[in-house]
NUTI-139459 format. One record per residue: residue number from 1; residue in three letters; x, y, z of N, C-alpha, C, CB in turn. Coordinates in Angstrom, 3 decimals. Glycine has a CB too. Layout:
N
<NUM, ALA, <X, Y, Z>, <X, Y, Z>, <X, Y, Z>, <X, Y, Z>>
...
This chain:
185
<1, MET, <29.787, 20.124, 20.089>, <29.011, 20.134, 21.311>, <27.576, 20.540, 20.962>, <29.638, 21.100, 22.370>>
<2, ASN, <26.682, 19.605, 20.962>, <25.286, 19.845, 20.628>, <24.469, 19.850, 21.913>, <24.753, 18.773, 19.633>>
<3, ILE, <23.856, 20.983, 22.184>, <23.084, 21.118, 23.414>, <21.617, 20.889, 23.092>, <23.299, 22.516, 24.069>>
<4, ASP, <20.921, 20.216, 23.958>, <19.496, 19.966, 23.786>, <18.761, 21.313, 23.829>, <18.956, 18.986, 24.891>>
<5, THR, <17.994, 21.613, 22.787>, <17.326, 22.918, 22.704>, <16.280, 23.108, 23.805>, <16.666, 23.078, 21.341>>
<6, VAL, <15.651, 22.045, 24.244>, <14.671, 22.149, 25.327>, <15.373, 22.552, 26.626>, <13.910, 20.805, 25.512>>
<7, LEU, <16.507, 21.902, 26.905>, <17.293, 22.244, 28.090>, <17.774, 23.689, 28.003>, <18.495, 21.284, 28.244>>
<8, TRP, <18.325, 24.045, 26.859>, <18.810, 25.410, 26.646>, <17.692, 26.425, 26.890>, <19.370, 25.568, 25.216>>
<9, SER, <16.543, 26.208, 26.300>, <15.419, 27.124, 26.421>, <14.950, 27.227, 27.879>, <14.264, 26.666, 25.520>>
<10, ASP, <14.884, 26.079, 28.549>, <14.436, 26.034, 29.937>, <15.384, 26.806, 30.858>, <14.318, 24.584, 30.404>>
<11, VAL, <16.668, 26.571, 30.714>, <17.669, 27.246, 31.542>, <17.691, 28.739, 31.229>, <19.069, 26.628, 31.319>>
<12, ARG, <17.604, 29.070, 29.964>, <17.580, 30.476, 29.547>, <16.391, 31.202, 30.169>, <17.524, 30.583, 28.010>>
<13, ASP, <15.206, 30.580, 30.123>, <14.012, 31.182, 30.712>, <14.168, 31.397, 32.213>, <12.796, 30.309, 30.439>>
<14, LEU, <14.793, 30.444, 32.898>, <15.045, 30.581, 34.337>, <15.921, 31.795, 34.631>, <15.709, 29.312, 34.888>>
<15, ILE, <16.974, 31.935, 33.872>, <17.901, 33.056, 34.073>, <17.210, 34.381, 33.799>, <19.136, 32.910, 33.169>>
<16, LEU, <16.455, 34.458, 32.705>, <15.758, 35.703, 32.371>, <14.718, 36.067, 33.433>, <15.084, 35.580, 31.001>>
<17, GLU, <13.990, 35.085, 33.931>, <12.992, 35.352, 34.979>, <13.675, 35.786, 36.271>, <12.119, 34.099, 35.236>>
<18, ALA, <14.809, 35.177, 36.592>, <15.559, 35.589, 37.786>, <16.019, 37.034, 37.655>, <16.774, 34.665, 38.013>>
<19, ARG, <16.487, 37.411, 36.488>, <16.922, 38.799, 36.268>, <15.752, 39.770, 36.404>, <17.566, 38.947, 34.875>>
<20, ARG, <14.587, 39.400, 35.854>, <13.412, 40.267, 35.971>, <12.998, 40.414, 37.435>, <12.240, 39.706, 35.136>>
<21, THR, <13.047, 39.320, 38.169>, <12.678, 39.339, 39.582>, <13.627, 40.229, 40.381>, <12.679, 37.915, 40.155>>
<22, VAL, <14.913, 40.105, 40.118>, <15.904, 40.936, 40.804>, <15.686, 42.402, 40.455>, <17.340, 40.502, 40.430>>
<23, ALA, <15.440, 42.694, 39.191>, <15.218, 44.081, 38.763>, <13.990, 44.677, 39.452>, <15.050, 44.151, 37.232>>
<24, ARG, <12.901, 43.895, 39.537>, <11.701, 44.374, 40.229>, <11.991, 44.634, 41.697>, <10.558, 43.362, 40.091>>
<25, GLY, <12.751, 43.743, 42.317>, <13.093, 43.917, 43.728>, <13.958, 45.140, 43.972>, <13.800, 42.692, 44.240>>
<26, VAL, <14.948, 45.332, 43.131>, <15.820, 46.506, 43.257>, <15.011, 47.774, 43.025>, <17.004, 46.428, 42.255>>
<27, ASN, <14.152, 47.759, 42.016>, <13.331, 48.921, 41.720>, <12.404, 49.247, 42.885>, <12.521, 48.689, 40.449>>
<28, ALA, <11.760, 48.238, 43.460>, <10.862, 48.465, 44.601>, <11.643, 49.051, 45.780>, <10.164, 47.140, 45.022>>
<29, ALA, <12.844, 48.542, 46.012>, <13.667, 49.059, 47.104>, <14.065, 50.512, 46.841>, <14.923, 48.188, 47.289>>
<30, LEU, <14.403, 50.841, 45.609>, <14.779, 52.201, 45.259>, <13.615, 53.168, 45.467>, <15.260, 52.257, 43.811>>
<31, VAL, <12.438, 52.803, 44.978>, <11.270, 53.672, 45.107>, <10.903, 53.832, 46.582>, <10.071, 53.103, 44.305>>
<32, TRP, <10.920, 52.744, 47.331>, <10.612, 52.791, 48.764>, <11.629, 53.681, 49.492>, <10.610, 51.358, 49.372>>
<33, THR, <12.893, 53.530, 49.164>, <13.933, 54.355, 49.787>, <13.697, 55.826, 49.482>, <15.332, 53.929, 49.300>>
<34, ASN, <13.361, 56.145, 48.244>, <13.089, 57.534, 47.879>, <11.870, 58.075, 48.624>, <12.876, 57.653, 46.368>>
<35, PHE, <10.861, 57.240, 48.820>, <9.683, 57.622, 49.599>, <10.090, 57.937, 51.036>, <8.617, 56.498, 49.571>>
<36, GLU, <10.915, 57.070, 51.606>, <11.363, 57.258, 52.989>, <12.279, 58.473, 53.122>, <12.086, 56.004, 53.485>>
<37, ILE, <13.124, 58.732, 52.137>, <13.966, 59.936, 52.155>, <13.069, 61.169, 52.158>, <14.940, 59.964, 50.929>>
<38, GLY, <12.041, 61.170, 51.323>, <11.079, 62.273, 51.309>, <10.415, 62.450, 52.663>, <10.020, 62.039, 50.241>>
<39, CYS, <10.068, 61.347, 53.301>, <9.455, 61.382, 54.630>, <10.406, 62.016, 55.643>, <9.063, 59.961, 55.083>>
<40, ARG, <11.663, 61.600, 55.631>, <12.651, 62.143, 56.578>, <12.859, 63.646, 56.365>, <13.997, 61.401, 56.432>>
<41, ILE, <12.865, 64.061, 55.101>, <13.032, 65.489, 54.799>, <11.840, 66.279, 55.359>, <13.166, 65.717, 53.256>>
<42, ILE, <10.638, 65.789, 55.132>, <9.430, 66.461, 55.635>, <9.438, 66.502, 57.157>, <8.156, 65.748, 55.130>>
<43, GLU, <9.759, 65.378, 57.796>, <9.805, 65.343, 59.267>, <10.821, 66.346, 59.805>, <10.153, 63.924, 59.763>>
<44, HIS, <11.975, 66.422, 59.155>, <13.007, 67.373, 59.582>, <12.510, 68.809, 59.429>, <14.304, 67.168, 58.768>>
<45, GLU, <11.847, 69.101, 58.325>, <11.326, 70.447, 58.092>, <10.257, 70.808, 59.116>, <10.757, 70.560, 56.677>>
<46, GLN, <9.382, 69.861, 59.431>, <8.264, 70.160, 60.320>, <8.690, 70.284, 61.775>, <7.209, 69.094, 60.194>>
<47, LYS, <9.725, 69.572, 62.165>, <10.220, 69.681, 63.546>, <10.652, 71.097, 63.865>, <11.388, 68.721, 63.778>>
<48, GLY, <11.382, 71.688, 62.938>, <11.902, 73.025, 63.172>, <11.022, 74.119, 62.618>, <13.254, 73.145, 62.586>>
<49, LYS, <9.824, 73.760, 62.138>, <8.949, 74.747, 61.490>, <9.780, 75.593, 60.530>, <8.234, 75.654, 62.551>>
<50, VAL, <10.367, 74.904, 59.595>, <11.411, 75.431, 58.726>, <10.930, 76.559, 57.834>, <11.967, 74.336, 57.883>>
<51, ARG, <11.780, 77.560, 57.705>, <11.560, 78.627, 56.731>, <12.109, 78.158, 55.390>, <12.239, 79.971, 57.185>>
<52, ALA, <11.641, 78.745, 54.316>, <12.022, 78.328, 52.963>, <13.527, 78.396, 52.748>, <11.319, 79.194, 51.930>>
<53, GLU, <14.183, 79.455, 53.246>, <15.632, 79.586, 53.038>, <16.386, 78.458, 53.733>, <16.131, 80.948, 53.552>>
<54, TYR, <15.947, 78.130, 54.934>, <16.601, 77.078, 55.699>, <16.413, 75.728, 55.017>, <16.054, 77.035, 57.132>>
<55, ALA, <15.200, 75.497, 54.501>, <14.918, 74.233, 53.810>, <15.813, 74.080, 52.590>, <13.436, 74.157, 53.392>>
<56, GLU, <16.000, 75.154, 51.839>, <16.855, 75.099, 50.658>, <18.300, 74.811, 51.055>, <16.771, 76.417, 49.869>>
<57, GLU, <18.757, 75.459, 52.116>, <20.115, 75.232, 52.614>, <20.284, 73.781, 53.074>, <20.435, 76.203, 53.775>>
<58, THR, <19.262, 73.257, 53.730>, <19.298, 71.865, 54.203>, <19.397, 70.902, 53.028>, <18.047, 71.544, 55.045>>
<59, LEU, <18.594, 71.121, 51.988>, <18.631, 70.245, 50.820>, <19.970, 70.338, 50.101>, <17.499, 70.594, 49.859>>
<60, ASN, <20.536, 71.538, 50.011>, <21.856, 71.696, 49.388>, <22.911, 70.906, 50.141>, <22.253, 73.176, 49.332>>
<61, SER, <22.902, 71.038, 51.453>, <23.890, 70.345, 52.288>, <23.697, 68.825, 52.202>, <23.780, 70.817, 53.762>>
<62, LEU, <22.457, 68.380, 52.301>, <22.160, 66.948, 52.214>, <22.570, 66.398, 50.855>, <20.664, 66.688, 52.463>>
<63, SER, <22.274, 67.136, 49.803>, <22.628, 66.713, 48.455>, <24.139, 66.542, 48.316>, <22.111, 67.724, 47.428>>
<64, GLN, <24.893, 67.504, 48.800>, <26.357, 67.429, 48.700>, <26.905, 66.201, 49.430>, <26.995, 68.705, 49.271>>
<65, LYS, <26.401, 65.961, 50.642>, <26.892, 64.824, 51.435>, <26.509, 63.490, 50.798>, <26.339, 64.894, 52.865>>
<66, LEU, <25.270, 63.369, 50.363>, <24.826, 62.111, 49.750>, <25.545, 61.854, 48.433>, <23.310, 62.133, 49.521>>
<67, THR, <25.686, 62.888, 47.620>, <26.372, 62.745, 46.336>, <27.834, 62.372, 46.559>, <26.269, 64.048, 45.512>>
<68, GLY, <28.448, 62.968, 47.567>, <29.837, 62.651, 47.877>, <30.031, 61.194, 48.263>, <30.329, 63.536, 48.989>>
<69, GLU, <29.083, 60.644, 48.996>, <29.228, 59.251, 49.440>, <28.640, 58.242, 48.464>, <28.576, 59.076, 50.782>>
<70, PHE, <27.493, 58.552, 47.857>, <26.788, 57.558, 47.045>, <26.784, 57.850, 45.546>, <25.384, 57.450, 47.516>>
<71, GLY, <27.277, 58.995, 45.129>, <27.308, 59.319, 43.706>, <26.017, 59.951, 43.230>, <27.589, 58.085, 42.901>>
<72, ARG, <25.793, 59.843, 41.930>, <24.641, 60.483, 41.293>, <23.309, 60.044, 41.900>, <24.642, 60.181, 39.812>>
<73, GLY, <22.295, 60.884, 41.649>, <20.943, 60.522, 42.059>, <20.430, 61.307, 43.248>, <20.891, 59.077, 42.377>>
<74, TYR, <21.282, 62.137, 43.845>, <20.878, 62.862, 45.045>, <21.037, 64.371, 44.883>, <21.687, 62.385, 46.236>>
<75, SER, <20.742, 64.855, 43.685>, <20.782, 66.299, 43.440>, <19.680, 66.971, 44.253>, <20.620, 66.617, 41.917>>
<76, VAL, <19.765, 68.268, 44.390>, <18.727, 69.014, 45.092>, <17.382, 68.802, 44.391>, <19.081, 70.528, 45.155>>
<77, ASP, <17.387, 68.822, 43.065>, <16.142, 68.589, 42.315>, <15.558, 67.221, 42.633>, <16.392, 68.711, 40.803>>
<78, ASN, <16.404, 66.199, 42.688>, <15.898, 64.855, 42.971>, <15.420, 64.744, 44.418>, <16.984, 63.804, 42.691>>
<79, LEU, <16.098, 65.384, 45.347>, <15.637, 65.385, 46.743>, <14.282, 66.083, 46.849>, <16.676, 66.081, 47.665>>
<80, GLU, <14.101, 67.147, 46.085>, <12.792, 67.819, 46.062>, <11.720, 66.904, 45.473>, <12.871, 69.129, 45.251>>
<81, ARG, <12.090, 66.110, 44.461>, <11.136, 65.135, 43.899>, <10.763, 64.086, 44.953>, <11.737, 64.440, 42.638>>
<82, MET, <11.744, 63.627, 45.714>, <11.477, 62.643, 46.771>, <10.538, 63.232, 47.814>, <12.793, 62.181, 47.437>>
<83, ARG, <10.776, 64.477, 48.148>, <9.922, 65.181, 49.110>, <8.492, 65.257, 48.579>, <10.471, 66.607, 49.393>>
<84, ARG, <8.356, 65.659, 47.327>, <7.024, 65.763, 46.700>, <6.377, 64.387, 46.583>, <7.128, 66.422, 45.300>>
<85, PHE, <7.162, 63.381, 46.235>, <6.657, 62.010, 46.132>, <6.037, 61.580, 47.459>, <7.792, 61.036, 45.725>>
<86, TYR, <6.747, 61.850, 48.538>, <6.213, 61.497, 49.859>, <4.918, 62.260, 50.139>, <7.256, 61.793, 50.962>>
<87, LEU, <4.924, 63.560, 49.872>, <3.726, 64.362, 50.141>, <2.525, 63.860, 49.349>, <3.985, 65.831, 49.810>>
<88, VAL, <2.733, 63.555, 48.078>, <1.634, 63.108, 47.221>, <1.132, 61.729, 47.653>, <2.082, 63.073, 45.749>>
<89, TYR, <2.039, 60.774, 47.856>, <1.612, 59.408, 48.117>, <1.272, 59.137, 49.570>, <2.670, 58.470, 47.683>>
<90, SER, <1.771, 59.922, 50.505>, <1.367, 59.713, 51.895>, <-0.038, 60.244, 52.129>, <2.356, 60.391, 52.854>>
<91, LYS, <-0.449, 61.232, 51.340>, <-1.800, 61.779, 51.459>, <-2.819, 60.910, 50.742>, <-1.847, 63.195, 50.905>>
<92, SER, <-2.418, 60.342, 49.619>, <-3.387, 59.638, 48.788>, <-3.532, 58.164, 49.142>, <-3.000, 59.765, 47.351>>
<93, GLU, <-2.681, 57.656, 49.967>, <-2.722, 56.234, 50.297>, <-2.895, 56.042, 51.798>, <-1.446, 55.527, 49.812>>
<94, THR, <-3.494, 54.917, 52.184>, <-3.538, 54.591, 53.601>, <-2.147, 54.113, 54.003>, <-4.633, 53.506, 53.912>>
<95, LEU, <-1.757, 54.423, 55.214>, <-0.409, 54.079, 55.647>, <-0.166, 52.568, 55.648>, <-0.155, 54.640, 57.030>>
<96, SER, <-1.222, 51.784, 55.840>, <-1.029, 50.330, 55.825>, <-0.702, 49.822, 54.418>, <-2.283, 49.624, 56.357>>
<97, ARG, <-1.146, 50.553, 53.392>, <-0.877, 50.136, 52.013>, <0.546, 50.490, 51.590>, <-1.882, 50.785, 51.057>>
<98, ILE, <1.127, 51.493, 52.225>, <2.438, 51.942, 51.810>, <3.509, 51.035, 52.407>, <2.666, 53.403, 52.225>>
<99, SER, <4.075, 50.246, 51.543>, <5.174, 49.349, 51.887>, <5.997, 49.203, 50.626>, <4.665, 47.945, 52.427>>
<100, PRO, <7.180, 48.603, 50.734>, <7.977, 48.456, 49.510>, <7.217, 47.777, 48.372>, <9.227, 47.670, 49.811>>
<101, SER, <6.346, 46.844, 48.696>, <5.620, 46.127, 47.642>, <4.473, 46.950, 47.060>, <5.078, 44.817, 48.187>>
<102, ALA, <4.149, 48.083, 47.681>, <3.050, 48.918, 47.188>, <3.440, 49.674, 45.924>, <2.612, 49.904, 48.265>>
<103, PHE, <4.723, 49.888, 45.725>, <5.187, 50.657, 44.585>, <5.611, 49.708, 43.474>, <6.351, 51.589, 44.986>>
<104, LEU, <4.779, 49.611, 42.455>, <4.984, 48.634, 41.387>, <5.713, 49.195, 40.172>, <3.665, 48.085, 40.955>>
<105, LEU, <5.850, 50.514, 40.117>, <6.431, 51.149, 38.939>, <7.847, 51.630, 39.229>, <5.557, 52.321, 38.473>>
<106, SER, <8.511, 52.083, 38.194>, <9.870, 52.610, 38.357>, <9.822, 54.015, 38.944>, <10.621, 52.619, 37.004>>
<107, TRP, <10.954, 54.457, 39.464>, <11.063, 55.812, 39.993>, <10.714, 56.827, 38.907>, <12.484, 56.071, 40.540>>
<108, SER, <11.145, 56.585, 37.675>, <10.838, 57.502, 36.575>, <9.337, 57.621, 36.346>, <11.521, 57.039, 35.294>>
<109, HIS, <8.617, 56.514, 36.467>, <7.157, 56.558, 36.345>, <6.573, 57.476, 37.429>, <6.551, 55.124, 36.456>>
<110, TYR, <7.038, 57.290, 38.670>, <6.490, 58.091, 39.765>, <6.856, 59.566, 39.642>, <6.979, 57.554, 41.095>>
<111, VAL, <8.036, 59.857, 39.144>, <8.416, 61.254, 38.913>, <7.426, 61.885, 37.935>, <9.879, 61.357, 38.365>>
<112, PHE, <7.057, 61.149, 36.896>, <6.065, 61.657, 35.943>, <4.693, 61.782, 36.620>, <5.973, 60.725, 34.702>>
<113, LEU, <4.293, 60.768, 37.360>, <2.959, 60.744, 37.961>, <2.750, 61.853, 38.992>, <2.718, 59.403, 38.609>>
<114, ILE, <3.776, 62.198, 39.747>, <3.574, 63.242, 40.767>, <3.333, 64.614, 40.141>, <4.785, 63.310, 41.699>>
<115, GLY, <3.583, 64.735, 38.864>, <3.283, 65.976, 38.157>, <1.809, 66.098, 37.784>, <4.129, 66.073, 36.912>>
<116, ILE, <1.041, 65.028, 37.943>, <-0.394, 65.046, 37.636>, <-1.131, 65.481, 38.892>, <-0.901, 63.638, 37.138>>
<117, GLU, <-1.768, 66.625, 38.830>, <-2.404, 67.217, 40.012>, <-3.647, 66.453, 40.469>, <-2.778, 68.653, 39.724>>
<118, ASP, <-4.489, 66.039, 39.519>, <-5.744, 65.364, 39.854>, <-5.442, 63.968, 40.402>, <-6.676, 65.275, 38.608>>
<119, GLU, <-5.833, 63.716, 41.649>, <-5.519, 62.444, 42.303>, <-6.147, 61.247, 41.581>, <-5.991, 62.476, 43.749>>
<120, ASN, <-7.382, 61.386, 41.129>, <-8.045, 60.287, 40.422>, <-7.343, 59.975, 39.103>, <-9.519, 60.630, 40.163>>
<121, GLU, <-6.955, 61.014, 38.397>, <-6.253, 60.830, 37.137>, <-4.888, 60.178, 37.369>, <-6.088, 62.175, 36.415>>
<122, ARG, <-4.181, 60.674, 38.375>, <-2.870, 60.101, 38.706>, <-3.010, 58.620, 39.069>, <-2.214, 60.880, 39.874>>
<123, ARG, <-3.998, 58.291, 39.873>, <-4.229, 56.900, 40.291>, <-4.577, 56.027, 39.080>, <-5.366, 56.830, 41.347>>
<124, PHE, <-5.409, 56.570, 38.170>, <-5.768, 55.842, 36.955>, <-4.518, 55.473, 36.163>, <-6.723, 56.678, 36.087>>
<125, TYR, <-3.647, 56.458, 35.914>, <-2.443, 56.188, 35.119>, <-1.486, 55.255, 35.855>, <-1.729, 57.500, 34.774>>
<126, GLU, <-1.441, 55.339, 37.162>, <-0.591, 54.426, 37.932>, <-1.090, 52.982, 37.793>, <-0.559, 54.843, 39.425>>
<127, ILE, <-2.386, 52.799, 37.952>, <-2.972, 51.457, 37.854>, <-2.813, 50.906, 36.435>, <-4.470, 51.486, 38.252>>
<128, GLU, <-3.123, 51.723, 35.439>, <-2.993, 51.267, 34.050>, <-1.539, 50.941, 33.706>, <-3.533, 52.336, 33.087>>
<129, SER, <-0.612, 51.758, 34.176>, <0.809, 51.488, 33.911>, <1.221, 50.153, 34.480>, <1.690, 52.590, 34.494>>
<130, ALA, <0.777, 49.862, 35.698>, <1.126, 48.592, 36.334>, <0.428, 47.423, 35.641>, <0.755, 48.620, 37.824>>
<131, ASN, <-0.872, 47.560, 35.392>, <-1.642, 46.457, 34.798>, <-1.244, 46.172, 33.353>, <-3.125, 46.771, 34.857>>
<132, GLN, <-0.953, 47.226, 32.599>, <-0.626, 47.060, 31.179>, <0.878, 46.968, 30.934>, <-1.202, 48.214, 30.377>>
<133, ASN, <1.647, 47.078, 32.004>, <3.110, 47.014, 31.905>, <3.653, 48.086, 30.957>, <3.551, 45.621, 31.427>>
<134, TRP, <3.158, 49.324, 31.131>, <3.570, 50.424, 30.280>, <4.983, 50.870, 30.614>, <2.604, 51.588, 30.413>>
<135, SER, <5.765, 51.124, 29.620>, <7.055, 51.785, 29.810>, <6.766, 53.250, 30.131>, <7.981, 51.642, 28.533>>
<136, LEU, <7.779, 53.976, 30.548>, <7.593, 55.404, 30.800>, <7.180, 56.117, 29.516>, <8.884, 56.030, 31.370>>
<137, ARG, <7.777, 55.723, 28.412>, <7.424, 56.323, 27.123>, <5.951, 56.088, 26.793>, <8.312, 55.751, 26.006>>
<138, GLU, <5.474, 54.867, 27.035>, <4.072, 54.544, 26.772>, <3.152, 55.305, 27.728>, <3.836, 53.027, 26.901>>
<139, LEU, <3.533, 55.425, 28.983>, <2.748, 56.200, 29.946>, <2.601, 57.644, 29.466>, <3.410, 56.161, 31.348>>
<140, ARG, <3.697, 58.221, 29.037>, <3.639, 59.604, 28.526>, <2.732, 59.704, 27.303>, <5.053, 60.107, 28.170>>
<141, ARG, <2.845, 58.723, 26.414>, <2.011, 58.730, 25.213>, <0.527, 58.664, 25.578>, <2.384, 57.553, 24.295>>
<142, GLN, <0.204, 57.779, 26.506>, <-1.197, 57.630, 26.929>, <-1.697, 58.914, 27.601>, <-1.348, 56.425, 27.897>>
<143, PHE, <-0.852, 59.507, 28.425>, <-1.222, 60.753, 29.091>, <-1.429, 61.860, 28.062>, <-0.143, 61.165, 30.113>>
<144, ASN, <-0.497, 61.982, 27.129>, <-0.588, 63.032, 26.111>, <-1.765, 62.831, 25.164>, <0.696, 63.089, 25.314>>
<145, SER, <-2.244, 61.587, 25.049>, <-3.419, 61.332, 24.223>, <-4.719, 61.528, 25.014>, <-3.361, 59.915, 23.654>>
<146, SER, <-4.581, 61.939, 26.288>, <-5.731, 62.229, 27.158>, <-6.637, 61.012, 27.357>, <-6.546, 63.377, 26.574>>
<147, LEU, <-6.027, 59.854, 27.529>, <-6.810, 58.631, 27.707>, <-7.786, 58.752, 28.873>, <-5.884, 57.439, 27.927>>
<148, TYR, <-7.339, 59.263, 29.989>, <-8.207, 59.387, 31.168>, <-9.438, 60.244, 30.852>, <-7.423, 59.998, 32.353>>
<149, GLU, <-9.206, 61.400, 30.264>, <-10.324, 62.287, 29.948>, <-11.272, 61.640, 28.949>, <-9.810, 63.617, 29.398>>
<150, ARG, <-10.704, 60.981, 27.930>, <-11.554, 60.338, 26.921>, <-12.405, 59.240, 27.548>, <-10.696, 59.755, 25.783>>
<151, LEU, <-11.815, 58.475, 28.487>, <-12.584, 57.412, 29.135>, <-13.649, 57.967, 30.066>, <-11.658, 56.492, 29.908>>
<152, THR, <-13.313, 59.020, 30.799>, <-14.314, 59.572, 31.715>, <-15.473, 60.224, 30.975>, <-13.670, 60.585, 32.643>>
<153, LEU, <-15.218, 60.748, 29.775>, <-16.283, 61.396, 29.003>, <-17.057, 60.435, 28.114>, <-15.702, 62.487, 28.157>>
<154, SER, <-16.488, 59.278, 27.848>, <-17.077, 58.351, 26.888>, <-18.185, 57.514, 27.507>, <-16.009, 57.445, 26.319>>
<155, ARG, <-19.169, 57.221, 26.690>, <-20.213, 56.278, 27.112>, <-19.778, 54.848, 26.830>, <-21.549, 56.581, 26.395>>
<156, ASP, <-18.945, 54.681, 25.825>, <-18.479, 53.354, 25.436>, <-16.996, 53.229, 25.793>, <-18.710, 53.101, 23.908>>
<157, LYS, <-16.732, 52.976, 27.050>, <-15.364, 52.958, 27.560>, <-14.537, 51.828, 26.938>, <-15.377, 52.817, 29.079>>
<158, GLU, <-15.158, 50.685, 26.684>, <-14.428, 49.567, 26.074>, <-13.978, 49.910, 24.657>, <-15.300, 48.304, 26.054>>
<159, LYS, <-14.814, 50.618, 23.927>, <-14.441, 51.014, 22.568>, <-13.235, 51.948, 22.592>, <-15.625, 51.694, 21.858>>
<160, VAL, <-13.225, 52.883, 23.544>, <-12.085, 53.799, 23.667>, <-10.827, 53.010, 24.003>, <-12.354, 54.878, 24.752>>
<161, ARG, <-10.938, 52.045, 24.932>, <-9.779, 51.216, 25.299>, <-9.288, 50.400, 24.107>, <-10.136, 50.276, 26.468>>
<162, ASP, <-10.226, 49.797, 23.381>, <-9.838, 49.003, 22.207>, <-9.147, 49.870, 21.161>, <-11.069, 48.318, 21.590>>
<163, LEU, <-9.700, 51.039, 20.904>, <-9.105, 51.961, 19.951>, <-7.699, 52.347, 20.399>, <-9.982, 53.212, 19.788>>
<164, ASN, <-7.566, 52.630, 21.677>, <-6.269, 53.020, 22.226>, <-5.262, 51.878, 22.097>, <-6.413, 53.440, 23.700>>
<165, ASN, <-5.685, 50.656, 22.370>, <-4.787, 49.500, 22.250>, <-4.402, 49.256, 20.799>, <-5.446, 48.243, 22.835>>
<166, ASN, <-5.334, 49.475, 19.866>, <-5.016, 49.310, 18.449>, <-3.987, 50.332, 17.987>, <-6.280, 49.429, 17.606>>
<167, VAL, <-4.089, 51.558, 18.494>, <-3.097, 52.592, 18.158>, <-1.741, 52.168, 18.697>, <-3.509, 53.988, 18.738>>
<168, LYS, <-1.716, 51.633, 19.891>, <-0.461, 51.173, 20.503>, <0.151, 50.054, 19.667>, <-0.703, 50.687, 21.956>>
<169, LEU, <-0.670, 49.100, 19.249>, <-0.154, 48.005, 18.424>, <0.381, 48.524, 17.106>, <-1.241, 46.963, 18.170>>
<170, HIS, <-0.338, 49.462, 16.513>, <0.077, 50.038, 15.240>, <1.412, 50.766, 15.384>, <-0.997, 50.998, 14.710>>
<171, LEU, <1.582, 51.501, 16.477>, <2.830, 52.242, 16.688>, <4.009, 51.317, 16.937>, <2.679, 53.199, 17.857>>
<172, ASN, <3.735, 50.131, 17.484>, <4.815, 49.193, 17.788>, <5.237, 48.361, 16.579>, <4.392, 48.274, 18.906>>
<173, GLN, <4.435, 48.368, 15.521>, <4.794, 47.616, 14.327>, <5.845, 48.374, 13.539>, <3.557, 47.346, 13.457>>
<174, ARG, <6.802, 47.650, 13.033>, <7.852, 48.283, 12.236>, <7.389, 48.378, 10.786>, <9.189, 47.488, 12.337>>
<175, PRO, <7.600, 49.524, 10.196>, <7.221, 49.655, 8.794>, <8.184, 48.861, 7.914>, <7.201, 51.139, 8.373>>
<176, PRO, <7.752, 48.535, 6.685>, <8.661, 47.835, 5.790>, <9.906, 48.686, 5.544>, <7.959, 47.495, 4.456>>
<177, ASN, <11.018, 48.026, 5.290>, <12.297, 48.695, 5.035>, <12.787, 49.506, 6.236>, <12.170, 49.604, 3.828>>
<178, SER, <12.451, 49.044, 7.449>, <12.925, 49.758, 8.638>, <14.113, 49.030, 9.242>, <11.795, 49.901, 9.683>>
<179, ASP, <14.862, 48.353, 8.401>, <15.977, 47.582, 8.904>, <17.284, 48.356, 8.921>, <16.137, 46.354, 8.090>>
<180, GLY, <17.191, 49.654, 8.823>, <18.377, 50.470, 8.922>, <18.963, 50.889, 7.600>, <19.388, 49.760, 9.683>>
<181, TYR, <18.427, 50.392, 6.499>, <18.916, 50.780, 5.185>, <18.188, 52.035, 4.716>, <18.734, 49.631, 4.170>>
<182, CYS, <18.885, 52.897, 4.089>, <18.292, 54.105, 3.505>, <18.190, 53.882, 2.016>, <19.135, 55.392, 3.831>>
<183, LEU, <16.975, 53.883, 1.511>, <16.754, 53.652, 0.103>, <16.461, 54.969, -0.593>, <15.611, 52.657, -0.112>>
<184, ASN, <17.317, 55.360, -1.512>, <17.120, 56.597, -2.269>, <16.677, 56.265, -3.682>, <18.412, 57.447, -2.293>>
<185, PHE, <15.666, 56.951, -4.164>, <15.186, 56.729, -5.521>, <15.326, 57.973, -6.331>, <13.749, 56.267, -5.523>>
């Protein structure tokens, strides 16, 4: 059975693109849902002018019920992250911009980003992550290399970007003999 390689390649590309599209859609829905969960938690807290002890008790109870029905992903820590995510992004964005399609990154990216206090810096890394298609690992690397600070202080911003991209390319190249063999001399 000899299959035409052009047909094979074409069909394969269709399937891979469909999978990427589905993954992006699921990810956008997950991030949007987490944003909305954070919103509901904040609204609930503000209605009752909640004290800290009551808020903690509420999150514990909510976590237990959600985990019981939906499984992992709804720990008290994660609910607190959702709450913080809502607080950070509802303040920094216009409400018309906030929609499921507004969140282009994974939940893990946003968990990392909400830890960045400076709004301009956080926005920079969010935009760069989306535009450059950075993985979470790459986002962390760029943050730890202080890319934002280097660009804001630099007079030659393109040179800093080029240097940064060259480092990224260099790190992604596999060294010789990296095929899993251990060579002892």
